[in-house]
C-alpha positions, 0 to 999 in steps of 0.5 A, a space after each residue: 747926626 745932626 747935619 741928618 737931621 737938618 737934611 730931614 727938615 729941610 725936606 719936610 719944609 719941601 713937602 709943606 710948601 708944596 702941598 700949601 701953595 697948590 692945595 687949593 688948586 681946581 682938579 685937573 683931568 689930564 689933556 690926554 683924555 679926549 672925555 670925561 674918565 668916569 672910573 671913579 664914580 658921578 661924586 667924585 669931582 663934586 666931592 673935591 670941590 666940596 672940600 674932600 681932601 687928606 684922609 678922607 680923599 685916600 679912603 675914597 681912592 682906596 675903595 675906589 681901586 680896591 672895590 668892583 665897579 659897574 660900567 654904565 653907557 655914558 654914565 659914570 660908574 658905580 662903585 661897590 655895587 654890581 647888579 647880579 643881571 648886569 654881571 657882564 659889564 662889572 669889573 675889578 682889579 684883576 690880579 694875574 699870576 707872576 708869569 702872565 703879569 710879565 708877558 703883559 709888561 715885557 711882551 706888550 706894555 714896553 715892546 718896541 718894533 725896532 725894523 723887523 724885530 722887537 726891543 725893550 727899553 730899560 727904564 733906568 738907564 734908558 738903554 735898549 735890549 734887542 735880539 743883540 742882547 739876548 742872542 738871535 732867537 732869543 730876544 723880545 717878541 709879543 707874549 714872551 718874558 726875556 731872560 732875567 739875566 739881562 732884564 728883569 721886572 723892577 718892582 717900583 715898590 720893592 718887594 721887601 716893602 709890600 704891606 701884610 694889609 693885603 695879598 703879596 700877589 696883588 702888590 707883586 703883579 700891579 703892573 702899574 708900579 712895574 717897569 723893565 730895568 736891566 738886571 744890573 741896574 735892577 740889583 743895584 737898585 734893590 730895595 733902596 729908597 728913592 732920593 735926590 743923590 749928591 754922592 755916588 756909591 755905586 757904578 751905574 750908567 750917566 742917567 741913573 745914580 745910586 748913593 747918600 743924599 744930602 744930609 742923609 746917611 742912608 743910600 738912596 737910588 735917583 732915577 733918570 729925570 725921564 722917569 722921575 715923574 713916572 716913579 713919582 706917580 707909581 709910589 703914590 699911588 701904590 700907597 693909596 691902593 695898598 694903605 701903606 705910607 711913603 716916608 717924610 723924605 721920599 714924600 718931598 721928593 715925589 711931589 718934587 718929581 711929579 711937578 717936574 716931570 708932568 704925565 706925557 703921552 706915552 705914560 697916558 697910554 701906558 696907563 691906558 693899556 693897564 686899565 684895560 687888562 687889570 681894570 683899575 686906573 692910576 688917579 695921580 696919572 688921570 688928574 695930575 695935580 691930584 697930589 695936591 689934595 692930599 697932605 700926607 701919603 
């Protein structure tokens, strides 16, 4: 018990140090956007410069993510009010049914062409699943949901941990936290929290660990280095969008992963594609150091 408490104290200190050493930095828009990101409204960046942070920032972002948007030509979105005469320019977080969400996930966002056929890469083991994995003629293709016995939709924020504050379908089908995973690794992770695994307790693949962190008795999951930042930013987004907290240990780990595995072109392109079909953005991809303005998720 003492060792577990000491482990939690260490990660709490890590979270505090990561926040306090970077919390006064200037907000940075991602290098992958060639134009200003207008989704957050005209007041967003000025408000950050004037001290918007912590609970006030969380509330602001939540309102932006769940509200109607009025898109203006070459100007920032108007948040919350959509003039009836301009309804064609209005949009909001569109909630799909689960079938359509998976068609987009597998048949668009993560579909890779390999020669004359298609494949899907699982994010935990970096394994490609093509025709040979499903049987000829049953492999991945545009708009198709592959067999769940081979590949599954991984809910980075587990379904069993969803909040009752928002509809379950809104959370279940939110593409910002859905990723393809082999069905076996999806089951092995289950609803476990993420962490830095020191002692393996389950058989996985070399890139994916499931086991015990140092000083903490609960089993956690650790994704490959190439997916750590993606997990962190997906979880921080989900926390803000659905007003549900992240525990102290995971928050410390996510702050670390957000720094060590920054947004790359692949993650940016995926987020842009999600915005196109779902009408909601991930602010932690758009502004890589935005987490530094929030002391407690």
